[in-house]
Legacy VTK file of the C-alpha trace (Angstrom):
# vtk DataFile Version 3.0
C-alpha trace
ASCII
DATASET POLYDATA
POINTS 608 float
-9.860 8.817 -11.058
-9.279 9.985 -7.548
-11.155 8.174 -4.899
-8.401 7.644 -2.157
-7.331 11.378 -1.371
-7.139 12.523 2.239
-9.989 14.604 2.865
-8.452 17.128 5.297
-4.749 18.264 6.126
-2.354 15.781 7.280
-2.931 16.286 11.186
-6.865 16.186 11.110
-7.716 13.187 8.978
-6.942 9.540 9.033
-5.369 8.228 5.884
-7.425 6.661 3.300
-6.701 4.068 0.580
-9.110 2.792 -1.666
-12.061 3.509 0.536
-10.582 2.132 3.607
-8.655 4.110 6.272
-6.485 3.500 9.293
-4.893 5.457 12.369
-1.997 4.330 14.452
-3.142 2.177 17.388
-3.706 3.764 20.799
-5.614 6.561 22.050
-7.604 8.992 20.032
-6.222 11.375 17.626
-6.962 14.600 19.635
-4.170 13.840 22.197
-2.001 16.832 22.178
1.619 17.670 23.456
0.587 20.745 25.441
-1.227 20.114 28.983
-4.681 21.319 29.401
-5.039 24.961 29.680
-7.639 27.046 31.870
-7.354 29.869 29.247
-10.282 30.532 26.903
-8.472 32.500 24.484
-7.195 31.526 21.191
-3.683 31.305 20.727
-1.041 30.126 18.266
0.821 26.967 19.615
3.076 26.461 16.973
3.966 26.867 13.198
5.167 24.231 10.985
6.915 24.652 7.756
7.263 21.376 5.692
7.207 20.590 1.820
4.357 18.918 0.273
4.966 19.980 -3.522
7.179 23.058 -2.634
6.187 24.652 0.636
3.346 24.319 2.952
2.781 26.675 5.876
0.264 25.499 8.623
-1.094 27.598 11.433
-2.629 25.610 14.142
-4.630 27.559 16.860
-5.973 25.605 20.031
-8.898 26.799 21.845
-8.550 25.034 25.341
-8.017 21.374 24.775
-11.301 20.637 23.128
-10.869 21.953 19.443
-7.771 21.657 17.194
-7.813 23.654 13.830
-5.404 23.097 11.001
-4.948 25.499 8.141
-2.683 24.700 5.207
-1.794 26.224 1.801
0.066 24.035 -0.985
1.802 25.834 -3.821
2.643 23.336 -6.673
4.419 23.904 -9.857
5.439 21.175 -12.419
6.806 23.091 -15.224
5.783 21.798 -18.711
7.729 18.669 -19.568
6.056 18.614 -23.036
8.013 21.675 -24.076
11.046 19.360 -24.421
9.603 18.129 -27.611
9.208 21.597 -29.120
12.805 22.338 -28.272
14.175 19.267 -29.803
11.878 19.350 -32.899
12.966 22.992 -33.554
16.573 22.069 -33.201
16.120 19.239 -35.672
14.054 21.041 -38.159
16.198 24.137 -38.206
19.394 22.132 -38.514
21.285 20.894 -41.410
19.244 17.673 -41.927
15.634 18.292 -41.091
13.364 15.265 -40.712
10.495 17.041 -42.404
9.939 19.105 -45.568
11.602 22.423 -44.633
9.235 24.408 -46.676
6.408 23.578 -44.250
5.943 25.966 -41.348
7.545 25.132 -37.999
3.989 24.998 -36.568
3.475 21.849 -38.771
6.748 20.257 -38.349
7.270 20.873 -34.716
5.339 20.070 -31.450
3.525 22.823 -30.071
4.992 24.972 -27.104
2.529 24.664 -24.437
2.110 27.139 -21.329
3.398 26.255 -17.816
0.883 26.435 -14.990
2.802 27.671 -11.868
-0.023 29.199 -9.737
-1.563 25.871 -8.564
-2.613 26.836 -4.945
-4.211 24.224 -2.615
-5.788 25.252 0.500
-6.752 22.787 3.160
-8.660 23.057 6.480
-9.304 20.339 9.084
-10.657 20.444 12.705
-10.902 17.909 15.528
-13.471 18.551 18.410
-13.895 16.733 21.666
-17.317 17.679 22.920
-17.019 18.330 26.727
-20.772 17.958 27.199
-20.480 14.268 26.929
-18.392 13.936 30.128
-14.840 12.975 30.847
-15.917 9.264 30.573
-16.599 9.486 27.034
-13.717 9.859 24.570
-15.390 11.216 21.456
-13.915 13.139 18.524
-15.779 14.896 15.844
-13.668 15.766 13.053
-13.701 16.930 9.316
-11.938 18.792 6.745
-11.399 19.893 3.084
-8.313 19.907 0.812
-7.500 20.873 -2.810
-4.635 19.009 -4.220
-2.965 18.556 -7.638
-1.059 15.743 -9.488
1.173 16.097 -12.462
0.619 14.131 -15.734
2.270 10.751 -15.450
5.139 9.932 -17.669
3.871 7.382 -20.004
1.753 10.138 -21.538
4.938 11.924 -22.773
6.510 8.582 -23.636
3.630 7.904 -26.122
4.194 11.298 -27.540
7.940 10.823 -28.138
7.094 7.773 -30.201
4.994 9.525 -32.924
5.270 12.314 -35.525
6.734 14.954 -35.534
9.236 13.530 -33.169
9.651 10.361 -35.178
10.003 9.851 -38.871
8.769 6.163 -39.528
9.481 4.463 -42.924
9.013 0.795 -44.058
11.181 -1.422 -46.157
8.769 -3.491 -48.317
11.031 -4.705 -51.204
12.706 -8.160 -50.541
15.976 -6.738 -51.932
15.920 -4.258 -49.057
14.786 -6.519 -46.346
17.163 -9.334 -46.874
20.428 -9.004 -45.304
19.826 -5.517 -43.918
20.431 -6.109 -40.350
24.042 -6.313 -39.253
25.478 -9.594 -37.761
25.726 -7.725 -34.554
22.353 -5.785 -34.298
23.168 -3.284 -31.666
21.415 0.221 -31.608
24.306 2.079 -33.276
24.962 -0.775 -35.811
21.408 -0.804 -36.922
21.124 3.009 -37.224
24.284 2.873 -39.231
23.049 0.013 -41.620
19.658 1.685 -42.192
20.550 5.240 -42.378
20.674 5.305 -46.207
17.181 4.067 -46.441
15.680 7.061 -44.500
14.445 9.935 -46.811
14.999 13.227 -44.987
13.487 16.704 -45.621
10.638 15.438 -47.859
7.490 14.015 -45.766
4.685 15.908 -43.965
4.134 14.838 -40.405
0.446 15.417 -40.562
0.260 12.414 -43.029
1.695 10.051 -40.137
-0.094 9.207 -36.664
0.434 11.931 -34.166
0.195 11.737 -30.420
0.142 15.223 -28.638
-1.301 17.064 -25.597
-4.088 19.801 -25.844
-3.023 23.375 -25.917
-3.468 24.069 -21.925
-2.385 20.641 -20.857
-1.846 20.765 -17.066
-2.086 19.006 -13.808
-5.243 17.358 -12.562
-6.899 18.484 -9.216
-8.985 16.858 -6.373
-11.231 18.640 -3.943
-11.730 16.201 -1.059
-13.828 16.644 2.015
-14.778 14.633 5.073
-16.865 14.536 8.148
-16.737 11.987 10.843
-17.039 10.800 14.578
-14.617 8.525 16.378
-15.385 7.051 19.818
-13.094 5.265 22.233
-15.175 2.536 23.766
-12.233 1.182 25.798
-8.595 2.261 25.988
-8.056 -0.683 23.531
-11.221 -0.363 21.404
-12.152 2.465 19.068
-15.188 2.752 16.588
-15.335 5.463 13.781
-17.751 6.495 11.087
-17.394 9.047 8.683
-18.608 10.370 5.278
-16.037 11.015 2.514
-16.295 12.751 -0.673
-14.183 14.208 -3.534
-14.445 15.726 -6.886
-11.632 15.311 -9.672
-11.395 17.775 -12.375
-8.925 18.099 -15.291
-8.414 14.486 -15.144
-6.464 13.007 -18.100
-8.453 11.556 -21.021
-7.611 10.158 -24.537
-9.648 11.513 -27.432
-9.802 11.138 -31.022
-8.917 14.684 -32.086
-9.324 14.200 -35.897
-12.190 11.744 -36.155
-13.412 10.230 -39.502
-16.878 11.535 -39.792
-17.964 10.903 -43.496
-19.781 7.698 -42.692
-21.633 9.396 -39.906
-22.430 12.321 -41.927
-24.013 9.846 -44.660
-26.056 7.805 -42.244
-26.929 10.429 -39.524
-26.275 14.122 -40.780
-27.995 15.498 -37.737
-25.172 14.127 -35.527
-22.559 16.436 -37.015
-22.868 19.871 -35.290
-22.873 22.868 -37.467
-19.423 23.994 -35.804
-17.730 20.804 -37.146
-16.567 20.348 -40.725
-15.991 17.187 -42.485
-13.270 17.185 -45.194
-13.948 15.872 -48.711
-10.198 14.994 -49.059
-10.232 12.015 -46.212
-13.528 12.213 -44.546
-11.849 13.569 -41.306
-12.385 16.799 -39.678
-8.964 18.104 -40.748
-8.260 17.036 -44.164
-4.701 17.716 -44.057
-3.912 15.380 -41.253
-4.310 11.631 -40.320
-4.905 9.926 -37.024
-4.445 12.352 -33.941
-4.366 10.674 -30.580
-4.773 13.750 -28.039
-4.453 13.770 -24.246
-6.579 16.470 -22.579
-7.747 17.523 -19.354
-11.426 16.821 -20.026
-12.061 14.051 -17.570
-14.002 14.337 -14.328
-14.990 12.222 -11.431
-17.158 12.206 -8.231
-16.873 9.811 -5.072
-19.153 9.644 -2.118
-18.674 7.082 0.624
-19.821 6.086 4.129
-16.597 4.627 5.882
-16.975 2.693 9.173
-14.200 0.908 11.145
-13.912 -0.792 14.550
-10.347 -1.614 15.628
-8.637 -2.760 18.710
-4.986 -2.705 19.910
-3.666 -5.048 22.338
-7.232 -6.269 23.339
-6.987 -8.547 26.320
-3.110 -8.081 26.022
-3.183 -10.400 23.203
-5.354 -9.537 20.210
-5.244 -6.862 17.509
-7.911 -6.746 14.960
-9.919 -4.260 12.717
-13.158 -4.472 10.802
-13.900 -1.946 8.230
-16.733 -1.542 5.916
-17.107 0.985 3.024
-20.331 1.898 1.013
-19.630 4.238 -1.836
-20.209 5.307 -5.370
-17.735 6.544 -7.834
-18.650 8.119 -11.262
-16.567 9.669 -14.112
-16.464 10.019 -17.716
-13.026 8.334 -18.169
-11.000 6.134 -15.684
-7.768 5.749 -17.480
-6.108 6.962 -20.739
-5.434 3.431 -21.949
-7.951 0.666 -22.835
-7.727 -2.488 -20.810
-10.183 -4.635 -23.166
-11.475 -6.049 -19.833
-12.891 -4.925 -16.602
-12.336 -1.377 -15.495
-11.421 0.497 -18.559
-12.984 -1.675 -21.221
-12.392 1.231 -23.561
-10.714 4.672 -23.125
-12.136 6.029 -26.276
-15.614 7.558 -26.412
-18.081 5.717 -28.828
-19.035 9.183 -30.068
-15.830 11.096 -30.738
-17.751 14.491 -30.576
-19.115 13.737 -27.127
-16.414 12.573 -24.831
-17.693 14.453 -21.747
-21.474 14.022 -21.024
-21.776 11.209 -23.390
-19.282 9.076 -21.439
-20.515 9.847 -18.055
-21.378 7.014 -15.941
-19.989 4.473 -13.275
-16.353 4.581 -12.915
-14.170 1.566 -13.709
-12.921 1.809 -9.953
-16.484 1.762 -8.594
-16.676 -1.008 -5.755
-19.720 -0.125 -3.900
-19.413 -2.427 -1.201
-16.171 -3.440 0.677
-15.672 -5.311 3.961
-12.192 -5.867 5.432
-11.443 -7.873 8.472
-8.099 -8.797 10.019
-6.573 -9.889 13.300
-3.399 -10.946 14.913
-3.610 -13.168 17.956
-0.567 -14.029 20.040
-1.666 -16.947 22.419
-0.451 -16.056 25.825
0.086 -19.484 27.024
3.665 -20.558 28.131
5.026 -17.426 26.787
8.536 -18.237 28.381
8.489 -21.919 26.915
9.793 -23.461 30.063
10.105 -27.349 30.054
8.603 -29.635 27.648
5.151 -28.537 27.722
6.243 -24.879 27.443
8.150 -25.564 24.235
5.153 -27.551 22.885
2.469 -25.265 23.744
4.098 -21.869 23.905
5.040 -19.362 21.115
1.974 -19.956 18.792
0.354 -17.039 16.982
-2.487 -16.752 14.510
-3.219 -14.092 12.108
-5.696 -13.746 9.163
-7.583 -11.268 6.686
-10.840 -11.494 5.026
-11.871 -9.310 2.032
-15.360 -9.246 0.415
-15.894 -6.575 -2.275
-18.342 -5.948 -5.084
-17.121 -6.867 -8.688
-15.507 -4.366 -11.083
-17.665 -2.718 -13.621
-17.002 -3.278 -17.350
-18.589 -1.986 -20.399
-20.327 -4.294 -22.825
-18.709 -3.282 -26.124
-18.591 -4.517 -29.680
-15.228 -5.548 -31.303
-15.926 -5.808 -34.980
-19.680 -6.969 -35.496
-20.328 -3.819 -37.281
-17.115 -3.532 -39.158
-17.061 -7.020 -40.370
-20.831 -7.172 -40.898
-23.267 -4.376 -42.103
-20.463 -1.720 -41.941
-22.622 1.214 -40.903
-19.705 3.618 -41.260
-20.505 5.565 -37.892
-17.150 4.553 -36.228
-13.782 5.489 -36.841
-12.490 2.021 -37.527
-8.921 2.809 -37.992
-8.478 5.017 -34.906
-10.544 2.576 -32.667
-8.527 -0.296 -33.875
-5.269 1.475 -32.812
-6.314 2.891 -29.589
-9.784 1.408 -28.476
-11.173 -1.971 -27.788
-11.656 -2.876 -31.406
-12.720 -1.304 -34.812
-16.426 -0.758 -33.719
-15.838 0.397 -30.224
-19.624 0.768 -29.934
-21.770 0.080 -26.998
-25.040 -1.866 -27.699
-28.553 -0.825 -27.344
-30.689 -1.926 -24.081
-33.057 -4.882 -24.344
-34.275 -5.566 -20.975
-32.848 -5.133 -17.481
-34.659 -8.332 -16.484
-32.851 -10.469 -18.901
-29.593 -12.419 -18.179
-26.562 -10.298 -18.793
-25.123 -12.976 -21.150
-28.240 -13.125 -23.384
-27.730 -10.885 -26.527
-29.898 -10.077 -29.446
-29.263 -8.796 -32.878
-31.289 -7.794 -36.011
-31.486 -10.528 -38.605
-29.975 -8.263 -41.348
-26.982 -7.432 -39.435
-26.366 -11.007 -38.557
-26.779 -11.892 -42.225
-24.152 -9.296 -43.360
-21.894 -10.745 -40.612
-22.486 -14.493 -40.883
-24.423 -14.986 -44.248
-26.206 -18.005 -42.944
-29.816 -18.972 -42.011
-30.461 -15.480 -40.688
-30.624 -14.409 -44.349
-33.784 -16.488 -44.529
-35.946 -14.224 -42.296
-37.064 -10.587 -42.481
-34.011 -8.293 -41.857
-35.798 -6.458 -39.166
-36.474 -9.681 -36.969
-34.664 -9.594 -33.661
-33.022 -12.976 -33.245
-30.602 -14.538 -30.586
-27.124 -13.838 -31.254
-25.972 -16.333 -28.693
-27.797 -19.022 -31.044
-26.181 -17.571 -34.132
-22.676 -17.995 -32.552
-23.299 -21.494 -31.006
-24.908 -22.707 -34.264
-22.598 -20.909 -36.814
-25.779 -19.249 -38.152
-27.185 -22.486 -38.982
-30.337 -21.945 -37.283
-32.317 -18.751 -36.326
-34.079 -18.181 -32.642
-36.477 -15.466 -32.728
-36.448 -13.538 -29.501
-38.347 -10.271 -28.009
-36.559 -7.373 -26.454
-37.548 -8.810 -23.091
-35.467 -11.886 -23.863
-32.131 -10.191 -24.144
-30.055 -7.774 -22.106
-28.285 -6.244 -25.105
-29.030 -5.641 -28.796
-26.033 -5.353 -31.024
-25.304 -2.035 -32.709
-25.156 -2.008 -36.504
-27.098 -0.588 -39.430
-30.545 -2.272 -38.892
-30.621 -1.638 -35.025
-29.394 2.066 -35.673
-32.441 2.414 -37.913
-34.708 0.843 -35.455
-33.628 3.006 -32.529
-33.059 6.139 -34.674
-29.607 6.803 -33.401
-25.934 5.611 -34.267
-24.878 5.342 -30.659
-25.870 2.610 -28.224
-27.887 3.821 -25.280
-26.125 1.575 -22.974
-23.767 3.649 -20.803
-20.128 2.929 -19.571
-19.589 0.276 -17.096
-23.274 -1.032 -17.188
-22.343 -4.480 -15.942
-20.170 -5.926 -13.256
-17.612 -8.762 -12.881
-17.712 -11.309 -10.191
-17.110 -10.277 -6.776
-13.984 -10.674 -4.668
-14.281 -13.242 -1.748
-11.019 -14.333 -0.247
-9.789 -15.054 3.232
-6.078 -15.705 4.243
-4.818 -17.400 7.353
-1.402 -17.934 8.946
-0.254 -20.047 11.733
3.295 -19.373 13.448
5.256 -21.353 15.984
8.222 -19.462 17.771
10.316 -22.007 19.226
13.161 -20.848 21.716
15.842 -23.461 21.179
18.751 -21.940 23.185
19.458 -18.546 24.892
19.319 -16.334 21.578
18.816 -19.077 19.155
15.091 -19.074 17.780
13.330 -21.127 15.140
10.214 -19.615 13.443
7.768 -22.042 11.672
5.071 -20.640 9.268
2.092 -22.004 7.486
0.126 -19.718 5.029
-3.243 -20.577 3.570
-4.116 -18.222 0.802
-7.739 -18.255 -0.284
-8.478 -20.441 2.692
-11.914 -21.279 1.630
-11.184 -21.619 -1.908
-13.741 -19.198 -3.203
-13.412 -18.535 -6.981
-11.781 -15.117 -7.644
-11.872 -14.868 -11.427
-8.997 -12.925 -13.208
-11.497 -10.725 -15.382
-14.248 -10.759 -17.757
-14.864 -11.006 -21.574
-16.638 -7.804 -22.341
-17.089 -8.230 -26.013
-20.662 -8.694 -27.272
-19.406 -10.471 -30.264
-18.424 -13.459 -28.022
-22.138 -14.121 -26.829
-22.909 -17.767 -26.900
-19.137 -18.988 -27.058
-17.426 -20.718 -24.205
-13.869 -21.377 -24.288
-10.652 -19.988 -22.499
-11.103 -16.051 -22.200
-14.002 -16.249 -24.723
-17.408 -15.844 -23.702
-19.280 -12.421 -23.211
-20.340 -11.772 -19.793
-18.950 -15.054 -18.208
-16.202 -14.704 -15.600
-15.629 -18.559 -15.574
-13.747 -18.423 -18.893
-10.955 -16.632 -17.098
-8.563 -18.272 -14.647
-9.513 -18.212 -10.853
-7.201 -18.164 -7.959
-7.255 -21.525 -5.911
-6.209 -22.149 -2.367
-2.590 -22.281 -1.852
-0.781 -23.582 1.250
2.847 -22.797 1.748
5.296 -23.726 4.638
8.537 -21.772 5.442
11.058 -22.143 8.538
13.540 -19.618 9.804
16.325 -19.690 12.192
17.556 -16.592 14.011
20.265 -16.006 16.414
LINES 1 609
608 0 1 2 3 4 5 6 7 8 9 10 11 12 13 14 15 16 17 18 19 20 21 22 23 24 25 26 27 28 29 30 31 32 33 34 35 36 37 38 39 40 41 42 43 44 45 46 47 48 49 50 51 52 53 54 55 56 57 58 59 60 61 62 63 64 65 66 67 68 69 70 71 72 73 74 75 76 77 78 79 80 81 82 83 84 85 86 87 88 89 90 91 92 93 94 95 96 97 98 99 100 101 102 103 104 105 106 107 108 109 110 111 112 113 114 115 116 117 118 119 120 121 122 123 124 125 126 127 128 129 130 131 132 133 134 135 136 137 138 139 140 141 142 143 144 145 146 147 148 149 150 151 152 153 154 155 156 157 158 159 160 161 162 163 164 165 166 167 168 169 170 171 172 173 174 175 176 177 178 179 180 181 182 183 184 185 186 187 188 189 190 191 192 193 194 195 196 197 198 199 200 201 202 203 204 205 206 207 208 209 210 211 212 213 214 215 216 217 218 219 220 221 222 223 224 225 226 227 228 229 230 231 232 233 234 235 236 237 238 239 240 241 242 243 244 245 246 247 248 249 250 251 252 253 254 255 256 257 258 259 260 261 262 263 264 265 266 267 268 269 270 271 272 273 274 275 276 277 278 279 280 281 282 283 284 285 286 287 288 289 290 291 292 293 294 295 296 297 298 299 300 301 302 303 304 305 306 307 308 309 310 311 312 313 314 315 316 317 318 319 320 321 322 323 324 325 326 327 328 329 330 331 332 333 334 335 336 337 338 339 340 341 342 343 344 345 346 347 348 349 350 351 352 353 354 355 356 357 358 359 360 361 362 363 364 365 366 367 368 369 370 371 372 373 374 375 376 377 378 379 380 381 382 383 384 385 386 387 388 389 390 391 392 393 394 395 396 397 398 399 400 401 402 403 404 405 406 407 408 409 410 411 412 413 414 415 416 417 418 419 420 421 422 423 424 425 426 427 428 429 430 431 432 433 434 435 436 437 438 439 440 441 442 443 444 445 446 447 448 449 450 451 452 453 454 455 456 457 458 459 460 461 462 463 464 465 466 467 468 469 470 471 472 473 474 475 476 477 478 479 480 481 482 483 484 485 486 487 488 489 490 491 492 493 494 495 496 497 498 499 500 501 502 503 504 505 506 507 508 509 510 511 512 513 514 515 516 517 518 519 520 521 522 523 524 525 526 527 528 529 530 531 532 533 534 535 536 537 538 539 540 541 542 543 544 545 546 547 548 549 550 551 552 553 554 555 556 557 558 559 560 561 562 563 564 565 566 567 568 569 570 571 572 573 574 575 576 577 578 579 580 581 582 583 584 585 586 587 588 589 590 591 592 593 594 595 596 597 598 599 600 601 602 603 604 605 606 607
């Protein structure tokens, strides 16, 4: 997810980070080295050559002193690190001691060779215009820009690949005679490999029967198209205000998919959900009957970010005060926010609930969507008795105050099931094995929507599904009766509380609810709920004491989370936990996770 890219070339845009932006203090950005020119012709003032990825050339024409134009072009090439696996696998498999059955083709026993993408060109354009019609007394700059940039795959993706077949032959020791005493007294890597070497069976196995982690055939860098348009006005020499629209689109983003899903259960329950182009093997119920689990990294992710960013900042105001106030209103959407599941807010699960629809079926709010952000900070050097002459100067001089305040919307999370279906009705629509290994639990299913007007923590379920999960009082009512799952959990299914759709926010996804809604996949989108907001203030008091000549003492008191607002660590996103309340367990209740409390620290330093 890319929501913090610069929206123009370096000279024409302020740096942005997580929706906030800054510029070095002082006069406006349109200040130039060259003195004003009376010429109205366009000329090339200078040419820069500097590397961003490999080389960037910028041509900067200047029309009078009112307009600055920046043009840039980035060429990026990252090679193809994944091909190292192909090289090493081929050397191993064609050598004297192959890991896998040598009768199998190399296309099976080695990682695929992937193409390198060397033609990644990123143009950029930016402008800054000082409108003269506002008069010399007005210090206003209107600017905007566009930039296309690329980022290579991060290294953890390849580290995961290196730990799976066909790079690794994994065998287990199960007999007690093999396990007891197998490790040497000094269990270093070489000693362990030597002790276990005789247990490894080379040249027999098929890597397709093991878990594989690989990259898609055209795996490449992701890209971000970013743009911005804004206005900055110098109110006084020390005070500047700015407002701008910033947006970007990310493409070819990295996504984890189930490349060989189990579909036999889905085919039996909802045959219409299997496209005609997809086959289901009678051997193992998967799309490819010759392979087991295949966790694949692809470039199928995409994202969009739109924001209004505003800021008021002062530098040396009244010769003593620095401050800034920034507010961002934005929206970020995507179909994947990360390749790894967190089991909490943000990237609750990186796996699509429907393995055959991981693009549009997963599109929704991003795990990085924080629509409201307010940031305040200041530094005040109290000007009294700066020289610290006499007793009064030493007591009253050298004081400083600084602080920050941050207020932001909570992080989105996906209400998700861990194992209600797997341990209950077992509808069979999920790939329980794959989801257990790489998702948020064996189900990895999203719920059906009850009512937006109901509290987020209220969860319902059909009695037949609860009966198959608990086997208690829910079995005494009609299986198509909607009941409170909060009550079922709280009572251990000792009692039944009948509810309607309007009483619950979510309805658990399993056999009876799937029949009621006519589909296997929950109609609640990714990141449908939101964690608790962030509200924190920090304050620092400093006292600089001049002791003698160059001997100084600095005493500091820091107050973190000054007002002691609760800022909870995360959220429990599992619908299975509705109605529970204990540490880290309680669906949709941030108070079950730790909160940061006020902290006060003191420090002192002597310098000479």
